[in-house]
N, CA, C and O of each residue as an XYZ file, in Angstrom:
908
protein
N       0.646     -0.769      0.496
C      -0.145     -0.307      0.094
C       0.954      1.060      0.001
O       2.093      0.940      0.451
N       0.464      2.414     -0.656
C       1.231      3.323     -0.929
C       1.129      4.489      0.662
O       0.351      4.527      1.614
N       2.124      5.148      0.339
C       2.025      5.837      2.051
C       1.680      7.044      1.347
O       1.657      7.943      2.188
N       1.376      7.532      0.110
C       0.807      8.655     -0.742
C      -0.463      8.884     -0.347
O      -1.332      8.415     -1.082
N      -0.937      9.693      0.961
C      -2.573      9.603      1.186
C      -2.916     10.931      0.784
O      -4.003     10.899      0.208
N      -2.535     11.858      0.835
C      -3.219     13.403      0.082
C      -3.877     13.101     -1.408
O      -3.492     12.440     -2.373
N      -4.956     13.833     -1.158
C      -5.434     13.984     -2.428
C      -5.163     14.967     -2.984
O      -5.341     14.817     -4.192
N      -4.625     16.447     -2.595
C      -4.096     17.170     -3.053
C      -2.433     17.345     -2.930
O      -1.867     16.743     -2.018
N      -1.793     18.024     -3.690
C      -0.242     18.069     -3.284
C      -0.016     19.307     -2.282
O      -0.685     20.334     -2.398
N       0.979     19.145     -1.280
C       1.337     19.975     -0.202
C       0.462     21.194     -0.206
O      -0.543     21.379      0.480
N       1.096     22.127     -1.234
C       0.752     23.284     -1.211
C      -0.972     23.648     -1.764
O      -1.517     24.752     -1.772
N      -1.416     22.621     -2.096
C      -2.859     22.545     -2.382
C      -3.813     22.538     -1.016
O      -4.731     23.193     -0.523
N      -3.013     21.394     -0.733
C      -3.325     21.096      1.324
C      -3.272     22.638      1.514
O      -4.243     23.122      0.930
N      -2.490     23.620      2.122
C      -1.844     24.158      2.687
C      -2.889     25.701      2.348
O      -2.913     26.642      3.141
N      -3.687     25.680      1.028
C      -4.146     27.124      0.721
C      -5.579     26.449      1.015
O      -6.525     27.235      1.070
N      -5.836     25.115      1.206
C      -7.336     25.187      1.482
C      -7.807     25.101      2.895
O      -8.939     25.410      3.267
N      -6.755     24.614      3.721
C      -6.909     25.459      5.123
C      -6.645     26.411      5.187
O      -7.455     27.018      5.887
N      -5.621     27.222      4.701
C      -5.985     29.031      4.789
C      -7.145     29.329      4.265
O      -7.472     30.341      4.885
N      -8.170     29.033      3.338
C      -9.684     29.292      3.115
C     -10.338     28.358      3.845
O     -11.490     28.289      3.415
N     -10.232     27.906      4.384
C     -11.553     26.871      5.438
C     -11.114     27.481      6.966
O     -11.989     27.328      7.818
N      -9.894     28.138      7.405
C      -9.644     28.797      8.794
C     -10.430     29.474      9.563
O     -10.034     29.751     10.695
N     -11.692     29.882      9.132
C     -13.002     30.923      9.353
C     -13.582     30.067     10.024
O     -13.750     30.067     11.243
N     -14.061     28.955      8.916
C     -15.307     28.189      9.333
C     -14.761     26.681     10.109
O     -15.471     25.692     10.294
N     -13.630     26.797     10.404
C     -13.091     25.651     10.941
C     -13.514     24.648     11.922
O     -13.793     23.451     11.845
N     -13.465     25.735     13.113
C     -14.168     25.070     14.394
C     -15.478     24.858     14.459
O     -15.963     23.820     14.910
N     -16.459     26.292     13.800
C     -17.860     25.452     13.487
C     -17.935     23.807     12.780
O     -18.380     22.816     13.358
N     -17.355     23.858     11.347
C     -17.867     22.313     10.892
C     -17.396     21.196     11.228
O     -17.665     20.134     10.666
N     -16.063     21.450     12.921
C     -15.524     20.161     13.138
C     -16.671     19.922     14.295
O     -16.596     18.923     15.009
N     -17.609     20.764     14.433
C     -18.773     20.551     15.590
C     -19.866     19.989     14.922
O     -20.396     18.967     15.358
N     -20.308     20.620     13.783
C     -21.200     19.969     12.845
C     -21.048     18.724     12.474
O     -21.955     17.892     12.503
N     -19.587     18.456     12.002
C     -19.398     16.724     11.236
C     -19.465     16.290     12.376
O     -20.335     15.423     12.298
N     -18.997     16.340     13.724
C     -18.959     15.475     15.265
C     -20.280     15.524     15.626
O     -20.548     14.642     16.442
N     -21.463     16.418     15.242
C     -21.853     16.361     16.057
C     -21.781     16.845     17.709
O     -22.475     16.486     18.661
N     -20.505     17.930     17.619
C     -20.215     18.203     18.824
C     -18.808     17.434     19.498
O     -17.903     18.041     20.072
N     -18.868     16.022     19.285
C     -17.953     15.048     19.864
C     -16.789     15.342     20.060
O     -16.275     15.008     21.128
N     -15.827     16.254     18.806
C     -14.603     16.250     18.585
C     -14.213     16.720     19.840
O     -13.239     15.989     20.022
N     -14.299     17.573     21.044
C     -13.695     17.844     21.865
C     -13.682     16.835     22.853
O     -12.871     17.034     23.757
N     -14.539     15.532     22.946
C     -14.231     14.703     23.767
C     -13.094     13.748     23.431
O     -12.364     13.181     24.243
N     -13.060     13.660     22.086
C     -12.331     12.954     21.580
C     -11.165     13.280     21.148
O     -10.522     12.505     20.440
N     -10.586     14.807     21.606
C      -9.166     15.332     21.886
C      -8.822     14.817     23.455
O      -7.781     14.304     23.865
N     -10.047     15.132     24.180
C      -9.574     14.994     25.360
C      -9.486     13.602     25.706
O      -8.728     13.346     26.642
N      -9.916     12.923     25.318
C      -9.571     11.165     25.422
C      -8.005     11.034     24.719
O      -7.247     10.165     25.150
N      -7.638     11.805     23.785
C      -6.171     11.648     23.052
C      -5.392     12.027     23.903
O      -4.582     11.158     24.227
N      -5.302     12.921     24.380
C      -4.592     13.684     25.111
C      -4.169     12.914     26.532
O      -3.021     12.766     26.951
N      -5.129     12.565     27.019
C      -5.391     11.875     28.236
C      -4.568     10.461     27.863
O      -3.978      9.863     28.763
N      -4.560     10.009     26.621
C      -4.125      8.723     26.547
C      -2.558      8.837     26.400
O      -1.924      7.782     26.417
N      -1.848     10.089     26.249
C      -0.912     10.052     26.158
C       0.491     11.233     26.697
O       1.670     11.459     26.426
N      -0.561     11.706     27.577
C       0.438     13.440     28.028
C       0.294     13.035     29.781
O      -0.744     12.770     30.388
N       1.510     13.086     30.246
C       1.400     13.028     31.310
C       1.715     14.713     31.961
O       2.062     15.562     31.139
N       1.576     15.105     33.404
C       1.881     16.030     33.319
C       3.398     16.799     33.729
O       4.104     16.240     34.568
N       3.782     17.885     33.202
C       5.372     18.227     32.771
C       6.144     17.896     31.784
O       7.317     18.247     31.659
N       5.183     16.833     30.640
C       5.578     16.273     29.718
C       6.103     17.673     28.387
O       5.630     18.809     28.356
N       6.473     17.477     28.058
C       6.919     17.780     26.574
C       6.126     17.780     25.519
O       5.995     16.641     25.072
N       5.574     18.544     24.968
C       3.972     17.661     24.025
C       4.366     18.651     22.405
O       4.736     19.818     22.276
N       4.189     17.972     21.753
C       4.505     18.164     19.945
C       2.643     17.844     19.622
O       2.239     16.691     19.468
N       1.806     18.922     19.570
C       0.743     18.577     18.752
C       0.692     19.112     16.963
O       0.037     20.002     16.419
N       1.624     18.188     16.453
C       1.478     18.240     15.022
C       0.382     18.273     14.198
O      -0.542     17.536     14.541
N       0.196     19.090     12.957
C      -1.321     19.636     12.079
C      -2.174     20.004     13.292
O      -3.093     19.327     13.755
N      -1.770     21.068     13.692
C      -2.798     21.546     15.396
C      -3.747     22.496     14.341
O      -4.420     23.317     14.965
N      -3.852     22.520     13.491
C      -5.256     23.296     12.713
C      -4.911     24.522     14.121
O      -3.792     24.880     14.488
N      -6.439     25.031     14.776
C      -6.785     26.028     15.524
C      -6.501     25.859     16.646
O      -6.743     26.569     17.621
N      -5.986     24.937     16.575
C      -5.129     24.530     18.437
C      -6.094     23.672     19.545
O      -5.898     23.433     20.737
N      -7.307     23.284     18.574
C      -8.056     22.212     19.820
C      -7.595     21.444     20.684
O      -7.925     21.596     21.860
N      -6.693     20.407     20.286
C      -6.436     19.146     20.356
C      -4.902     19.624     21.533
O      -4.693     18.962     22.549
N      -4.007     20.817     21.145
C      -2.849     21.688     21.687
C      -3.246     21.624     23.032
O      -2.551     21.088     23.894
N      -4.805     22.372     23.340
C      -5.099     22.646     24.422
C      -5.625     21.725     25.653
O      -5.591     21.947     26.863
N      -6.258     20.308     24.725
C      -6.477     19.657     25.502
C      -5.311     19.268     26.186
O      -5.422     19.275     27.412
N      -3.902     18.832     25.589
C      -2.898     18.636     26.121
C      -2.334     19.904     27.188
O      -2.203     19.635     28.382
N      -2.085     20.976     26.791
C      -2.404     21.786     28.276
C      -3.069     21.315     28.951
O      -2.468     20.444     29.581
N      -4.270     21.410     29.268
C      -5.075     21.019     30.274
C      -4.602     19.779     30.684
O      -4.761     19.665     31.900
N      -4.293     19.190     30.379
C      -3.664     17.723     30.942
C      -2.129     17.717     31.693
O      -1.709     16.921     32.533
N      -1.467     18.859     31.103
C      -0.326     19.138     32.552
C       0.681     19.417     31.301
O       1.768     19.762     31.763
N       0.695     19.392     30.042
C       1.678     19.375     29.500
C       2.026     20.683     29.168
O       1.190     21.568     29.345
N       3.800     21.111     28.436
C       4.211     21.973     28.109
C       4.394     21.959     26.594
O       5.321     21.357     26.052
N       3.390     22.707     25.891
C       2.880     21.933     24.529
C       3.037     23.366     23.696
O       2.698     24.511     23.996
N       3.827     22.702     22.288
C       4.132     23.253     21.174
C       2.999     23.188     20.126
O       2.207     22.385     20.619
N       2.490     23.611     18.925
C       1.732     23.316     18.612
C       1.863     23.603     17.134
O       1.687     24.820     17.069
N       2.114     23.071     15.696
C       2.695     23.178     14.601
C       1.589     22.956     13.746
O       0.647     22.214     14.026
N       1.745     23.772     12.434
C       1.214     24.009     11.773
C       1.064     24.557     10.351
O       0.605     25.697     10.433
N       1.299     24.143      8.895
C       1.361     24.878      8.267
C       1.084     25.935      7.394
O       1.779     26.648      6.670
N      -0.433     25.832      7.713
C      -1.664     27.089      7.424
C      -1.108     28.219      8.584
O      -1.237     28.052      9.797
N      -0.425     29.473      7.910
C      -0.370     30.532      8.700
C      -2.117     31.087      9.533
O      -2.349     31.481     10.676
N      -3.024     30.873      8.357
C      -4.312     31.023      8.572
C      -5.341     30.578     10.043
O      -6.265     31.189     10.580
N      -4.710     29.293     10.350
C      -5.144     28.607     11.126
C      -4.548     28.780     12.548
O      -5.074     28.664     13.654
N      -3.161     29.125     12.133
C      -2.436     29.617     13.410
C      -2.483     31.085     14.131
O      -2.133     31.391     15.271
N      -2.982     31.816     13.181
C      -4.267     32.738     13.621
C      -4.828     32.754     14.560
O      -4.807     33.593     15.461
N      -5.468     31.715     14.450
C      -7.106     31.695     15.000
C      -6.450     30.805     16.425
O      -7.092     30.945     17.466
N      -5.204     29.914     16.467
C      -4.978     29.331     17.777
C      -4.265     30.013     18.743
O      -4.025     29.676     19.903
N      -3.861     31.298     17.962
C      -2.869     31.936     19.054
C      -3.860     32.751     19.892
O      -3.466     33.287     20.928
N      -5.030     32.857     19.517
C      -5.784     33.670     20.312
C      -6.545     33.097     20.906
O      -7.482     33.631     21.499
N      -6.250     31.562     20.874
C      -6.913     30.633     21.962
C      -5.891     30.470     23.325
O      -6.168     29.957     24.409
N      -4.656     31.070     22.890
C      -3.709     30.290     24.447
C      -2.520     31.343     23.951
O      -2.107     31.460     22.798
N      -2.164     31.935     24.901
C      -0.700     32.431     24.696
C       0.305     31.834     25.634
O       1.244     32.524     26.029
N       0.145     30.477     26.046
C       0.662     29.509     27.254
C       1.371     28.590     25.931
O       2.550     28.302     26.139
N       0.813     28.113     24.640
C       1.660     27.314     24.008
C       2.296     27.856     23.055
O       1.860     28.992     22.871
N       3.349     27.516     22.166
C       4.046     27.969     21.734
C       3.539     27.528     20.138
O       3.638     26.385     19.691
N       3.082     28.487     19.533
C       2.687     28.179     17.919
C       3.629     28.498     16.557
O       3.831     29.482     15.846
N       4.099     27.068     16.605
C       4.958     27.421     15.099
C       4.522     26.807     13.579
O       4.147     25.674     13.277
N       4.675     27.716     12.951
C       4.602     27.494     11.596
C       5.887     26.520     10.932
O       7.104     26.700     10.878
N       5.124     25.577     10.532
C       6.416     24.647      9.868
C       5.482     23.330      8.942
O       4.274     23.164      8.774
N       6.351     22.775      8.610
C       5.910     21.679      7.980
C       6.024     19.942      8.827
O       7.035     19.562      9.417
N       5.065     19.325      8.718
C       4.999     18.104      9.302
C       6.031     16.936      8.914
O       6.522     15.992      9.532
N       6.144     17.485      7.467
C       6.863     16.495      6.772
C       8.297     16.495      7.179
O       8.838     15.395      7.296
N       9.163     17.848      7.470
C      10.461     18.398      7.748
C      10.302     19.258      9.246
O      10.503     20.471      9.306
N       9.985     18.586     10.206
C       9.726     19.289     11.568
C      10.782     20.046     12.510
O      11.571     19.536     13.306
N      10.604     21.265     12.235
C      12.009     22.151     13.153
C      12.482     22.118     14.254
O      12.523     23.154     14.917
N      12.904     21.076     14.687
C      12.820     20.219     16.236
C      14.279     19.488     15.982
O      14.556     19.176     14.824
N      15.040     19.263     16.841
C      15.915     18.319     17.493
C      15.543     16.875     17.496
O      14.315     16.781     17.498
N      16.150     15.681     17.498
C      15.716     14.260     17.826
C      15.505     14.693     18.957
O      16.007     15.770     19.278
N      14.638     13.906     19.933
C      14.051     13.594     21.065
C      13.988     14.892     21.508
O      14.813     15.340     22.304
N      13.112     15.508     21.076
C      12.661     16.831     21.698
C      11.442     16.545     22.450
O      11.401     17.107     23.545
N      10.560     15.907     22.184
C       9.606     15.498     22.825
C       9.002     14.543     23.830
O       9.181     13.411     23.380
N       8.404     14.491     24.921
C       8.036     13.276     25.653
C       6.580     12.447     24.848
O       6.251     11.280     25.065
N       5.777     13.547     23.771
C       4.569     12.750     23.609
C       4.721     13.744     22.616
O       5.441     14.742     22.578
N       3.331     12.949     21.264
C       3.324     13.876     20.295
C       1.951     13.451     19.669
O       1.723     12.285     19.349
N       1.001     14.531     19.507
C      -0.467     14.300     18.993
C      -0.390     14.653     17.601
O       0.643     15.101     17.104
N      -1.784     14.405     16.756
C      -2.173     14.635     15.526
C      -3.171     14.357     15.604
O      -3.415     13.188     15.901
N      -4.351     15.377     15.359
C      -5.563     15.446     15.757
C      -6.429     15.637     13.709
O      -6.529     16.686     13.073
N      -6.760     14.569     13.370
C      -7.448     14.820     12.234
C      -6.444     15.548     11.248
O      -6.741     16.563     10.616
N      -5.144     14.865     11.193
C      -3.987     15.736     10.236
C      -3.402     14.677      9.449
O      -3.335     14.901      8.240
N      -2.884     13.371      9.948
C      -2.299     12.646      9.512
C      -2.931     12.149      8.049
O      -2.202     11.753      7.140
N      -4.305     12.218      7.948
C      -4.702     11.961      6.177
C      -4.450     13.063      5.582
O      -5.107     13.068      4.541
N      -3.772     14.123      5.698
C      -3.772     15.137      4.623
C      -2.478     15.602      4.234
O      -2.220     16.625      3.600
N      -1.512     14.542      4.785
C       0.120     14.645      4.586
C       0.126     13.861      2.744
O      -0.508     12.989      2.149
N       0.963     14.577      2.516
C       1.364     13.696      1.164
C       2.141     12.811      1.255
O       2.289     12.372      0.115
N       3.082     11.964      2.326
C       3.867     11.159      2.346
C       3.364     10.766      3.928
O       3.615     11.530      4.861
N       2.655      9.540      4.113
C       2.491      9.250      5.687
C       3.463      8.276      6.357
O       3.433      8.071      7.570
N       4.503      7.563      5.354
C       5.483      7.008      5.883
C       6.357      8.388      6.539
O       6.528      8.585      7.742
N       6.836      9.240      5.449
C       7.685     10.468      6.099
C       7.309     11.284      7.188
O       8.072     11.984      7.852
N       5.979     11.143      7.349
C       5.032     12.330      8.278
C       5.315     11.316      9.602
O       6.020     11.820     10.477
N       4.889     10.087      9.810
C       5.654      9.108     10.761
C       6.958      9.031     11.520
O       7.371      8.974     12.679
N       7.466      9.065     10.074
C       8.867      8.839     10.694
C       9.648     10.314     11.323
O      10.509     10.209     12.197
N       9.394     11.153     10.980
C       9.463     12.550     11.684
C       8.746     12.549     12.733
O       9.331     13.238     13.569
N       7.772     12.137     13.151
C       7.091     11.898     14.721
C       8.032     11.193     15.769
O       8.155     11.456     16.965
N       8.657     10.242     15.026
C       9.413      9.128     15.410
C      10.605      9.944     16.234
O      10.949      9.724     17.395
N      11.125     10.910     15.357
C      12.601     11.522     15.123
C      12.875     12.370     16.031
O      13.983     12.647     16.491
N      11.349     13.003     16.433
C      11.304     14.188     17.586
C      10.917     13.640     18.925
O      11.047     14.291     19.962
N      10.407     12.344     18.868
C       9.959     11.898     20.466
C      11.256     11.423     21.291
O      12.210     10.929     20.689
N      11.259     11.507     22.010
C      12.270     10.710     22.953
C      12.309      9.213     22.801
O      11.514      8.705     22.010
N      13.110      8.483     23.442
C      12.817      7.044     23.240
C      11.912      6.854     24.588
O      12.038      7.358     25.705
N      10.780      5.773     23.968
C       9.302      5.283     24.794
C       8.613      6.818     24.999
O       8.118      7.021     26.108
N       8.555      7.809     24.094
C       7.798      9.118     23.908
C       6.744      8.648     23.153
O       6.851      7.911     22.173
N       5.330      9.253     23.807
C       3.823      8.447     23.259
C       4.029      9.253     22.189
O       4.890     10.114     22.015
N       2.842      8.753     21.247
C       1.702      9.548     19.880
C       0.483      8.949     19.869
O       0.051      7.796     19.870
N       0.060     10.024     19.859
C      -1.779      9.325     19.694
C      -2.127     10.322     18.520
O      -2.066     11.551     18.571
N      -2.499      9.546     17.468
C      -3.111      9.666     16.033
C      -5.137      9.913     16.536
O      -5.833      9.179     17.238
N      -5.397     10.816     16.039
C      -6.947     10.822     15.606
C      -7.125     11.216     14.749
O      -6.583     12.205     14.256
N      -8.266     10.292     14.142
C      -8.706     10.939     12.951
C      -9.751      9.518     12.805
O      -9.797      8.468     13.446
N     -10.577     10.072     11.594
C     -11.376      9.754     11.123
C     -11.475      8.645     10.367
O     -10.413      8.552      9.751
N     -12.221      7.723     10.080
C     -12.237      6.475      9.127
C     -13.135      6.027      9.018
O     -14.125      6.629      9.436
N     -13.280      4.760      8.415
C     -14.515      4.274      7.486
C     -15.396      3.110      8.159
O     -15.194      1.925      7.892
N     -16.070      3.403      8.764
C     -17.201      2.648      9.813
C     -17.385      1.116      8.962
O     -17.331      1.128      7.733
N     -17.603     -0.174      9.707
C     -18.194     -1.170      8.624
C     -19.746     -1.694      9.609
O     -20.012     -1.498     10.795
N     -20.208     -2.112      8.972
C     -21.612     -2.532     10.063
C     -22.719     -1.336      9.473
O     -22.623     -0.661      8.448
N     -23.751     -1.339     10.472
C     -24.630     -0.734     10.691
C     -24.443      0.828     10.372
O     -25.224      1.466      9.666
N     -23.420      1.298     10.924
C     -23.162      2.839     10.253
C     -22.610      3.121      8.956
O     -22.636      4.292      8.577
N     -22.103      2.216      8.200
C     -21.710      2.837      7.070
C     -22.447      3.294      6.205
O     -21.854      4.012      5.401
N     -23.940      3.119      5.972
C     -24.743      3.724      5.172
C     -24.764      4.912      5.801
O     -23.747      5.493      5.421
N     -25.271      5.501      6.446
C     -25.151      6.799      7.638
C     -23.597      7.254      7.702
O     -23.552      8.169      8.524
N     -22.882      7.114      7.415
C     -21.622      7.516      7.503
C     -21.071      7.869      6.295
O     -20.176      8.715      6.285
N     -21.583      7.194      4.931
C     -21.738      7.559      3.563
C     -22.720      8.965      2.963
O     -22.546      9.873      2.150
N     -23.702      8.566      3.795
C     -24.665      9.681      3.428
C     -24.046     11.071      4.126
O     -23.856     12.037      3.387
N     -23.787     11.153      5.304
C     -23.322     12.281      6.148
C     -22.016     12.676      5.709
O     -22.088     13.841      5.319
N     -20.834     12.213      5.597
C     -20.062     12.304      5.092
C     -19.482     12.838      3.532
O     -18.796     13.802      3.193
N     -20.186     11.587      2.704
C     -20.188     12.164      1.826
C     -21.428     13.058      0.483
O     -21.434     13.173     -0.742
N     -22.174     13.436      1.438
C     -23.119     14.316      0.780
C     -23.428     15.105      1.418
O     -23.328     16.142      0.763
N     -23.903     15.381      2.724
C     -24.783     16.401      3.599
C     -23.379     17.118      3.961
O     -23.245     18.238      3.469
N     -22.271     16.610      4.785
C     -20.930     17.496      5.164
C     -20.474     18.571      3.828
O     -20.078     19.728      3.972
N     -20.592     18.087      2.960
C     -20.066     19.036      1.562
C     -21.047     19.879      1.749
O     -20.549     20.936      2.134
N     -22.336     19.969      1.666
C     -23.700     20.565      0.972
C     -23.956     21.505      2.423
O     -24.830     22.360      2.275
N     -23.250     21.457      3.936
C     -23.009     22.376      4.724
C     -21.857     22.952      4.661
O     -21.638     23.934      5.369
N     -20.883     22.442      3.785
C     -19.884     23.783      4.190
C     -19.993     24.937      2.909
O     -19.620     26.110      2.946
N     -20.655     24.168      1.727
C     -21.199     25.399      1.023
C     -21.904     26.579      1.052
O     -22.075     27.482      0.232
N     -22.523     26.234      2.934
C     -23.548     27.207      3.212
C     -22.352     28.138      3.851
O     -22.655     29.331      3.859
N     -21.410     27.917      4.240
C     -20.403     28.782      5.433
C     -19.372     29.488      3.957
O     -19.439     29.056      2.806
N     -18.720     30.331      4.305
C     -17.637     31.561      3.423
C     -16.563     30.365      3.399
O     -16.107     29.908      4.447
N     -16.304     30.035      2.516
C     -14.395     29.202      2.094
C     -14.733     27.623      2.350
O     -13.821     26.799      2.286
N     -16.153     27.207      2.658
C     -16.640     26.027      3.474
C     -16.913     25.262      2.285
O     -17.260     24.091      2.437
N     -16.797     25.812      0.956
C     -17.134     24.520     -0.190
C     -15.739     23.419     -0.346
O     -15.928     22.493     -1.135
N     -14.118     23.471      0.476
C     -13.199     23.010      0.367
C     -13.616     21.742      1.070
O     -13.007     20.711      0.787
N     -14.672     21.709      2.030
C     -15.007     20.433      2.423
C     -15.619     19.484      1.652
O     -16.293     18.610      2.197
N     -15.460     19.534      0.250
C     -15.559     18.428     -0.952
C     -14.698     17.554     -0.977
O     -14.906     16.427     -1.427
N     -13.308     18.056     -0.366
C     -12.392     17.397     -0.298
C     -12.550     16.154      0.766
O     -12.067     15.027      0.660
N     -13.436     16.729      1.911
C     -13.528     15.492      2.901
C     -13.296     13.881      2.649
O     -12.290     13.196      2.836
N     -14.534     13.551      2.181
C     -15.179     12.450      1.584
C     -14.019     11.609      0.478
O     -13.818     10.401      0.357
N     -13.453     12.648     -0.158
C     -12.200     11.531     -1.066
C     -10.825     11.244     -0.572
O     -10.055     10.341     -0.897
N     -10.622     12.674      0.696
C      -9.435     11.869      1.672
C      -9.624     11.020      2.476
O      -8.679     10.262      2.696
N     -11.017     10.798      3.287
C     -10.966      9.600      3.392
C     -11.256      8.399      2.754
O     -10.772      7.384      3.256
N     -11.708      8.330      2.097
C     -11.554      7.179      1.297
C     -10.026      6.562      0.849
O      -9.699      5.384      0.705
N      -9.359      7.586      0.712
C      -8.070      7.206      0.294
C      -7.282      7.047      1.653
O      -6.092      6.784      1.481
N      -7.702      7.154      3.002
C      -6.877      6.787      4.069
C      -6.778      5.949      4.090
O      -7.602      5.236      3.518
N      -5.618      5.369      4.815
C      -5.598      3.628      5.284
C      -7.146      3.441      6.766
O      -7.552      4.323      7.523
N      -7.460      2.457      6.693
C      -8.813      1.694      7.457
C      -7.647      1.806      8.494
O      -6.496      2.097      8.166
N      -8.255      1.416     10.427
C      -7.461      1.361     11.039
C      -6.468      0.381     11.264
O      -5.404      0.773     11.743
N      -6.617     -0.858     11.001
C      -5.396     -2.050     10.720
C      -4.176     -1.663      9.896
O      -3.014     -1.932     10.199
N      -4.517     -1.104      8.991
C      -3.475     -0.577      8.039
C      -2.477      0.635      8.652
O      -1.254      0.709      8.530
N      -3.292      1.466      9.277
C      -2.691      2.661     10.081
C      -1.863      2.252     11.065
O      -0.699      2.623     11.216
N      -2.764      1.107     12.066
C      -1.216      0.294     12.645
C      -0.324     -0.373     12.139
O       0.649     -0.786     12.770
N      -0.530     -0.569     10.942
C       0.818     -1.312     10.685
C       1.680     -0.030     10.275
O       2.827      0.031     10.718
N       1.151      1.109      9.368
C       2.235      1.957      9.359
C       2.762      2.244     10.419
O       3.967      2.135     10.195
N       2.635      2.519     11.353
C       2.818      3.137     13.017
C       4.064      2.243     13.152
O       5.218      2.671     13.163
N       3.547      0.424     13.292
C       4.787     -0.335     13.372
C       5.666     -0.323     12.498
O       6.699     -0.727     13.031
N       5.855     -0.061     11.337
C       6.843      0.105     10.564
C       7.729      0.942     10.051
O       8.581      0.857      9.167
N       7.132      2.300     11.242
C       7.992      3.845     11.644
C       8.664      3.491     12.660
O       9.654      4.190     12.875
N       8.447      2.522     13.470
C       9.554      2.130     14.847
C       8.627      2.244     15.739
O       9.161      2.189     16.846
N       6.962      2.439     15.857
C       6.529      2.530     16.830
C       5.952      0.960     18.094
O       4.972      0.269     17.817
N       6.462      0.821     18.848
C       5.809     -0.002     19.320
C       4.347      0.236     20.232
O       3.607      1.219     20.214
N       4.209     -1.168     21.112
C       2.687     -1.224     21.680
C       1.565     -0.081     20.902
O       1.091      0.980     21.309
N       1.414     -0.769     19.726
C       0.638      0.376     18.621
C      -1.131     -0.778     18.944
O      -1.582     -1.911     18.774
N      -1.506      0.634     19.512
C      -3.335     -0.212     19.784
C      -4.237      0.893     19.021
O      -3.632      1.514     18.147
N      -5.073      1.099     19.145
C      -6.496      1.825     18.458
C      -7.438      1.695     19.174
O      -7.731      0.588     19.627
N      -8.140      2.799     19.446
C      -9.829      2.414     20.069
C     -10.921      3.187     18.822
O     -10.510      4.026     18.021
N     -12.166      2.755     18.874
C     -12.847      3.511     17.895
C     -13.872      3.767     18.458
O     -14.467      2.953     19.164
N     -14.369      5.314     18.172
C     -15.105      6.116     18.605
C     -16.295      6.244     17.633
O     -16.276      6.160     16.405
N     -17.681      6.539     18.734
C     -18.842      6.845     17.291
C     -19.255      6.146     16.425
O     -20.054      6.476     15.548
N     -18.491      4.564     16.664
C     -19.371      3.592     16.088
C     -18.278      3.243     15.507
O     -18.279      2.052     15.196
N     -17.130      3.941     15.176
C     -15.898      3.232     14.411
C     -15.995      4.496     13.003
O     -15.715      4.095     11.873
N     -16.294      5.583     13.157
C     -16.490      6.907     12.614
C     -15.024      7.190     12.918
O     -14.179      6.952     12.056
N     -14.781      7.545     13.768
C     -13.253      7.864     14.358
C     -12.265      6.663     15.124
O     -12.659      5.821     15.931
N     -10.902      6.851     14.628
C     -10.156      5.960     15.737
C      -9.296      6.970     16.318
O      -9.071      8.069     15.811
N      -8.816      6.522     17.441
C      -7.684      6.821     18.032
C      -6.379      5.906     18.134
O      -6.412      4.986     18.951
N      -5.557      6.041     17.580
C      -4.256      5.353     17.694
C      -3.082      5.733     18.581
O      -2.742      6.916     18.624
N      -2.465      4.850     19.264
C      -1.126      5.223     20.247
C      -0.612      3.746     20.226
O      -1.093      2.618     20.334
N       0.963      4.492     19.978
C       2.492      4.299     20.038
C       3.407      4.803     20.897
O       3.293      5.942     21.349
N       4.397      4.004     21.202
C       5.372      4.223     21.778
C       6.566      4.238     21.063
O       6.731      3.345     20.232
N       7.594      5.236     21.253
C       8.763      5.377     20.007
C       9.697      4.681     20.849
O       9.840      4.692     22.072
N      10.345      4.027     19.863
C      11.896      3.334     19.975
C      12.786      4.262     21.031
O      13.954      3.963     21.282
């Protein structure tokens, strides 16, 4: 399986997120029926201990970074969309907000005790490289938490197809810049399922890789430990 997961080149993804920044938080609440905050708290609780140096990569407007801060972490949030970071900076002055590329993290090896990515790895142009970078900047035994949309099986599959494939893109078009949400269904379809993502994490050098499914399998939280 190829690790080329993005449906747009990197610059296209950056431009898209710049455009949707004003509606990003509102669309997250709509898409997840308000559950995304709980999932972010679960992610932070799974990998962050008080006093940890924490990297939140692909941080967007900063909600997962804030969850890690509230869990006691000393947090750095990184994103390559400056428009997203503008909104993140308004939410907290305690977090260091950095513009940068998740495929070439601007940090030394072993810089962090924990790392998180919330709804971001799906947009990486090269998943293998992104996971390798996260492994590089984590200290040995550092913990990684990856929260991502996935494809459910069973009873929820038809609902999921209608919600993410039809309703969410239409809702996005009602908001300024939200037409970019037509990108969402295609990006999810191309992204590895939970078992495959777990395999990618192991191949990147993470051990004790596990995952939990939320909302009937619509969202997965993967965790792993750096070598």
